[in-house]
N, C-alpha and C positions, 0 to 999 in steps of 0.2 A: 329477497332475503337480505337483510341489512348484516352487515360485521358489527361482530363486538369490538368493543375499545381493543380487548387483548389482541383478536384476530388480526385488527388492522395493526396494534404494535409489532406485533409479532414479523409481520408480510414487512415492516419499515427495518427491523433486526435482522432479519433473514436477508434483505437488498443491500444491506451495509455492509453483511458477513461477506456475503456475494463478492463485491467489489473489492474489498479486500483482499479475498484468494485470489481472486482473478488477475489483478494487479501484482503480488507477490508471483504468481507464475510470470506473469507479463517480464519483469525486473530481473528473474533468475538466468543466470548463463544460459545463451542457448547452445554451448556446447554441452553443458550437464545435463538436460533433458532436449531434445530435439523435438520438441512438439510446434506444428503450427498451427497457429489459434485461426483457422480458416473462417470461423463463423463468430467471429466478436462481435461482428456488429448487430447478430441477431441474439447474441447472449447479453449484450449493453442495453439492447433495446426493453428484453423482458426484465431486466433488472430496474432499470432508471424509472419505468412508473410508480414501482414501489418505493423509492427513496423518499425518506421526511423532506427532501429540497428539490428546487430543478437544479438540473445541469445538463449541459450541452457535450456530449458525445461525438458529435458530427464528424470533427476535424480527425478523431481519432479514429473512427469508425472507416471514414474514408480512408484515409493511411493503412488501416491492416488488410485491408482487401489488395494491395501491392505486394503482399508478404506471400509472394508465388515460391515454389521450391526451388526455382532458380534466383530469385531475388534473397531468398532467405540466406545466401553463402554470403552475398555483401553485408547483409542486416548484420548476420555474425562476427564477422570482421570487422564491422563498425563497432558493434558493441565490447568488443576486444581490445580495440584501440582506443576507446572510450576508458572503460572501466577496468580493464585487466593487466595492459602492458604499460610499459615507458621506462627510460631509464630512472628517471628519479622518482617511479611510481607510476599510477595510472593517474591521466589528465583530470580525471573525477574519481574519486576513492566511492568505490560501491559496498564499502564496510565503514561504518560511524565511526570506528576508532582511527582510521586512518584519514580522515578528515582535519588537516589543520586548523581549520577556523571553528572547529566544535570543540566546546570542553565537553569532552566524552568521560563517562564514569562507567566501565564493565559492570565493576561492582554491582551498581545501582540496575542496570539492565538485567543483571544476574538474579538479584532480589524478585525482580518482578517477575521473571518467569519460572522462579522456585516459587514464590507465594502464591501464583495460580494455578501450578501443577503444569505448566509448559515444558515441555522436552524436547530438546534438540539432538537431531540423531550422532550417536558417535562421532560419524566421519565429516559432521558439518559443524563439531563445537568449536574448533579454531577459528570458524566462522560467523559465530554467533549473533555479531552485529551487521551482517550481510542485513543489507534493505529489504532484500527477498523473506526473509526469517522474522523481522520485524513487522512489517505487514500482516504475515503469516501467524503472528501474535496477537495482533489486534482482531483477526479473523476469530483465532482460538477465544479471543475474549467475548466475542458479539455471540459465540456460540455457548460460552459459559454462562452469559448472561441471561440466554433463551431458558435455560432450565434451573437458574439460581432463584432462593427466595430473597437475595438482597440483591437487587439492580443495580441500585446505587454503585454500589463497591466496585460493581463491573464496570459501569458505565464513568466512573471518577478516573479508574485506571486506565478506561480508551482516552478520556479527555488530555489526562497529567500526561502519557506516553508521548500520541500526539504532538501536544503541544513542545515537550521538551526534547523530545529526539527526531522530529519530521520537520517542522516547518522551517527552520533555520537551512537543515540542510537539504531539503527540497527546494530550497530558495535559492540555495548556491549554485544545486545541480542545473537548474532550470536557465541561471543567469551564465553557467560556466559552457553548457552543452551548445547556445548557440553561437558562440565565437569559435566552435570548433568544428571540422568535418566532418560531422555527426550525419547520420541518415535518416531522415526524416522520420522514421519510423519512431525512431527513438525521441526525437524530439517532441514527437505528438503525446507518446507515452508519457513520458515526465511532465509534460505540460500539463496534459489531463487526470495525472495522479496529484498534483500540486492543488490544483484546483479543488479537486473533489475533498484532499487533506483539509482546506481551508473551510471550505462549506461544511465539512462533517464536525471539524471542532469547533464551530460556530453554532451548531445543531446544538452539539453534547454541552455546550457552556449553559445553553437555555434549558437543554434537560434537568441536567444536575442540578441548577438552580432551583426549577418548578419542583424535582422530588424533596431536595432539602427542605421547602417552605412547606412540603405536604406533610412531613415528617413532624 
């Protein structure tokens, strides 16, 4: 049986959505929700076969296998040292507004959320620009695109948000994290995320261009 174009398109969208949901969980504070992603390798193997572009998650999959209960304490301490504490603020801000090299506009992010009906829980309103929440927003947009009759609007929002809020930020994180005493677990997560975002943005640019031409 040959899949229809819609089925193939949906599988690509679901795969992209799943990657954003996974990374949203991975970059969240390990102190907030202590979850060991012991089977990330299997999850990524299942997801990447349906992605609309090729990407190598091998280094990330290998590193996450070390995240045992004993090692997790070191991983959590490393996260705090990198993203949560510091005399002059954390060495690497995990909230977009806290990064001095970015031109951040919180109202713009809020307008994105409100326009598409994405709600941040009351207890996390103060950090609505946290990387985990912004990644979850793209996951939310992918899910919205799946049921919307206006796929182009959702894809354009994904493309613009990734371009305006992720690319420079993740480039900065990856530049800094390699010069700090970071656990390899975090180095591989942020490296894989940056590569994925670059690939996904490139794909979205091509997709939105094709959709515009088809209208």
